[in-house]
C-alpha positions as CSV (number, residue, x, y, z in Angstrom):
1,I,12.7,-9.0,-0.7
2,L,11.6,-8.2,2.8
3,A,13.1,-5.3,4.7
4,V,13.2,-5.3,8.5
5,N,13.3,-2.1,10.3
6,M,14.7,-2.7,13.8
7,G,13.5,-0.7,16.8
8,E,12.6,2.6,15.2
9,G,9.4,4.5,15.7
10,D,6.6,4.6,13.1
11,G,7.3,8.3,12.3
12,R,10.9,7.8,11.5
13,I,10.3,4.8,9.2
14,K,7.4,6.6,7.5
15,A,9.6,9.6,6.8
16,F,12.3,7.4,5.4
17,L,9.9,5.5,3.1
18,E,8.5,8.8,1.9
19,K,12.0,9.9,0.8
20,T,13.1,6.4,-0.4
21,P,10.0,4.5,-1.6
22,V,10.4,0.8,-2.0
23,D,8.2,-1.8,-3.8
24,F,8.6,-4.5,-1.2
25,P,7.2,-5.0,2.3
26,V,8.9,-3.5,5.4
27,L,8.5,-5.3,8.7
28,L,8.5,-3.1,11.7
29,D,10.5,-5.0,14.3
30,R,9.6,-2.6,17.2
31,D,10.9,-4.8,20.0
32,S,13.9,-6.3,18.0
33,A,12.4,-9.8,18.4
34,V,13.1,-10.6,14.7
35,A,16.7,-9.4,15.0
36,K,17.2,-11.4,18.1
37,S,15.8,-14.6,16.6
38,W,18.0,-14.3,13.5
39,K,21.0,-13.2,15.6
40,V,21.4,-9.9,13.8
41,R,23.7,-7.5,15.7
42,V,25.0,-5.2,13.0
43,L,23.0,-3.2,10.5
44,P,22.6,-3.5,7.7
45,T,22.6,-7.3,7.5
46,T,21.6,-9.1,4.4
47,M,20.4,-12.7,4.2
48,V,19.3,-14.6,1.1
49,L,17.1,-17.5,2.0
50,D,16.1,-20.6,0.2
51,P,12.5,-21.8,0.1
52,D,13.1,-23.7,3.3
53,N,14.3,-20.5,5.1
54,G,17.9,-21.8,5.0
55,I,20.5,-19.0,4.7
56,R,22.2,-19.2,1.3
57,Y,24.0,-15.9,1.5
58,F,24.9,-13.7,4.4
59,A,26.5,-10.3,4.4
60,V,27.1,-7.7,7.2
61,G,27.4,-4.1,6.2
62,E,26.4,-2.1,3.1
63,L,26.4,-3.8,-0.3
64,D,26.7,-2.3,-3.7
65,W,23.9,-4.3,-5.3
66,S,25.0,-3.2,-8.8
67,A,28.5,-4.6,-8.3
68,P,29.3,-7.4,-10.7
69,E,30.5,-9.7,-8.0
70,I,27.3,-9.4,-6.0
71,E,25.2,-9.9,-9.1
72,K,27.3,-13.0,-10.1
73,R,26.8,-14.5,-6.6
74,L,23.1,-13.9,-6.6
75,R,22.7,-15.4,-10.1
76,A,24.7,-18.4,-9.0
77,L,22.3,-18.9,-6.0
78,S,19.3,-18.8,-8.3
79,V,20.7,-21.4,-10.7
80,A,22.0,-23.7,-7.9
81,R,18.4,-24.7,-6.9
């Protein structure tokens, strides 16, 4: 998992991470270059990539990661390789 914070200042993301700690890296996309290169226009956007950086799953908007249909889809992606 890699989170990308788009265009926010260091102070704001630091405060967020203090309230909501995560155990994965957070890339600070200060100038939105990453978002532009991946054509992300709506937040949150989720992409699941294969080892060759091909997009295997793409979702725009919030996801309930504990929902059975999301878990089923992600498990299917991990088995499909």
